[in-house]
C-alpha positions in Angstrom: 0.0 0.0 0.0 1.4 3.4 -0.9 1.8 6.2 1.6 -0.9 8.2 -0.2 -3.3 5.3 0.3 -3.0 5.4 4.1 -5.8 7.6 5.5 -4.9 10.2 8.1 -7.9 10.7 10.4 -6.9 14.3 11.3 -7.0 15.2 7.6 -10.5 13.8 7.4 -11.7 15.5 10.6 -10.1 18.8 9.9 -10.1 20.0 6.2 -8.4 23.3 6.9 -5.4 24.1 4.7 -2.1 23.1 6.2 1.4 24.4 6.5 3.9 21.6 7.1 6.8 22.3 9.4 9.6 19.7 9.6 12.2 20.4 12.4 15.5 18.7 11.6 17.5 19.1 14.8 21.1 18.4 15.7 21.3 16.2 18.8 25.0 15.2 18.5 27.3 15.1 21.5 28.5 18.7 21.1 24.9 19.8 21.9 25.1 18.3 25.4 24.6 20.3 28.5 23.1 23.8 28.3 22.5 23.8 24.5 20.2 20.8 24.5 18.5 22.1 27.6 17.8 25.4 25.9 16.7 23.6 22.7 14.2 21.6 24.7 12.9 24.7 26.4 12.5 26.3 23.0 10.5 23.4 21.7 8.1 23.6 24.7 7.6 27.3 23.9 6.9 26.5 20.3 4.3 24.0 21.4 2.6 26.5 23.7 2.6 29.3 21.2 1.2 27.3 18.3 -1.5 25.8 20.5 -2.4 29.3 21.7 -3.2 30.5 18.2 -6.6 29.3 17.1 -5.7 29.3 13.4 -2.1 27.9 13.7 -3.3 25.2 16.0 -5.5 23.8 13.2 -3.3 24.5 10.2 0.3 24.0 11.1 1.5 20.3 10.8 4.6 19.4 12.7 7.2 16.6 12.4 10.5 16.4 14.2 13.6 14.6 13.0 16.6 14.3 15.4 20.0 13.3 14.3 22.9 12.2 16.3 23.9 8.9 18.1 26.0 6.8 15.7 25.2 8.5 12.4 21.5 8.0 13.1 18.6 10.1 11.8 15.2 9.3 13.3 11.7 10.6 13.2 10.3 11.5 16.6 6.5 10.9 16.7 4.3 11.4 13.6 3.1 14.3 11.6 0.4 16.0 13.6 -1.5 19.2 13.8 0.0 21.8 16.1 -3.0 21.3 18.5 -1.8 17.7 19.0 2.0 18.4 19.1 3.8 17.5 22.3 7.4 18.7 22.4 9.7 15.8 23.1 12.6 15.8 25.6 15.7 15.5 23.4 19.1 14.2 24.5 22.5 14.8 23.0 25.1 12.2 22.0 27.1 10.9 19.1 27.8 12.2 15.6 26.2 14.6 13.1 24.6 12.7 10.1 23.1 15.8 8.5 22.9 14.2 5.0 20.7 11.3 6.3 18.5 13.7 8.3 17.8 16.0 5.4 17.2 13.1 3.0 14.7 11.7 5.4 13.0 15.1 5.8 12.7 15.6 2.0 11.0 12.2 1.7 8.7 12.9 4.6 7.6 16.2 3.1 6.7 14.5 -0.2 4.8 11.7 1.5 2.8 14.3 3.6 2.0 16.3 0.4 0.7 13.0 -1.1 -1.6 12.6 1.9 -2.9 16.1 1.5 -3.7 15.5 -2.2 -5.5 12.3 -1.4 -7.6 14.0 1.3 -8.3 17.1 -0.9 -6.6 19.4 1.6 -4.9 22.6 0.4 -1.4 23.4 1.7 1.2 26.1 1.6 4.8 25.5 0.9 6.4 23.2 3.5 9.1 24.6 5.8 12.3 22.6 6.4 14.0 24.0 9.5 17.6 22.6 9.7 19.6 23.3 12.8 23.2 22.2 13.3 26.1 23.1 15.6 28.9 21.3 13.7 30.0 19.6 10.5 28.2 16.6 8.9 29.8 13.3 9.6 28.2 11.5 6.7 27.8 12.0 2.9 25.8 15.2 2.5 26.7 16.9 -0.8 24.2 15.1 -3.1 21.4 15.5 -0.5 22.2 19.2 -0.3 21.9 19.5 -4.0 18.5 17.8 -3.9 17.5 20.2 -1.2 18.5 23.3 -3.3 16.7 21.9 -6.3 13.5 21.3 -4.2 13.6 24.8 -2.9 14.3 26.2 -6.4 11.1 24.4 -7.6 9.1 25.8 -4.7 8.6 22.3 -3.2 10.0 23.4 0.1 11.3 26.5 2.0 14.6 25.8 3.7 15.8 27.6 6.8 19.3 26.6 7.9 20.3 27.7 11.4 23.8 27.6 12.7 24.5 27.1 16.4 27.9 27.6 18.1 30.7 26.5 15.9 28.5 25.3 13.0 30.1 25.5 9.5 28.0 28.1 7.9 29.4 27.4 4.4 28.3 23.8 4.6 24.8 24.8 5.9 24.6 27.2 3.1 24.8 24.3 0.6 21.3 23.2 1.7 19.8 26.5 0.7 19.4 28.0 -2.8 20.5 31.3 -1.3 23.8 29.8 -0.2 25.5 31.2 2.9 23.3 34.3 2.6 20.3 32.0 3.5 21.8 30.8 6.8 21.2 32.5 10.1 23.5 32.1 13.1 21.9 31.9 16.5 23.2 34.4 19.0 24.5 32.4 22.0 21.8 30.1 23.2 18.8 32.2 22.3 16.7 29.2 21.4 13.5 30.7 23.1 13.8 33.8 20.9 14.3 31.6 17.9 11.3 29.5 18.5 9.2 32.6 19.3 10.1 33.8 15.8 9.3 30.4 14.3 5.9 30.3 15.9 5.2 33.9 14.8 6.2 33.0 11.3 4.0 29.9 11.3 1.0 32.1 12.4 1.7 34.4 9.4 2.1 31.6 6.9 -0.8 29.5 8.1 -3.1 32.5 7.5 -1.8 33.0 4.0 -3.1 31.8 0.6 -1.3 28.8 -0.9 1.2 30.3 -3.4 0.9 33.7 -2.0 3.7 36.0 -0.7 4.1 36.7 3.0 6.2 39.1 5.1 8.0 37.2 7.9 8.9 38.7 11.2 12.4 40.1 11.7 15.1 37.7 12.9 17.1 40.4 14.7 16.1 39.2 18.2 18.1 36.0 17.9 20.4 35.9 14.8 23.8 37.2 13.7 24.4 38.5 10.2 26.7 35.7 8.8 28.2 37.5 5.8 
């Protein structure tokens, strides 16, 4: 049975248009201690903010992919509407398999869009939110090219975020805008980052599919990288 043939009860019960948000989060060993603690706090804030907005709660679809351990990228939970999203408690260890994580994310996005089409649910362009604090420890160049191509074809909007000593040039390879498309987190301002993300999701979830939107400023949490 194909992915598209598997019915999703939430898409039957709620026919509102959707904005898919896939969070691809670095949980390698270098994120241990305060960074992973602040990331977890930020995810809790994202959950609260999305659930607190009556439109975003019904329209934003969330999926989380964590990558770390021994070159392992894994889906945490299932795609769900923001009203049903429960922020997980992530832990940090291992390596940084960025390539595998993004490859998994791109496939999940296409599978979710197939479910939307089957259910007759309209959707805005999915967001791929990629966070890393280091260098990939697996093959990533071909996946980065696929990611750029998908963004060029308006299949996805990619938001690479560098934390700490992240290689901004490498992260830029996942965006059609190159290094100009990457933001670097100031210190550990994960809460400010996720406040921005929730505000952006509120804007996008209220937009018309294919339309243009003005996103909030990133000045509260990001450095200019170039």
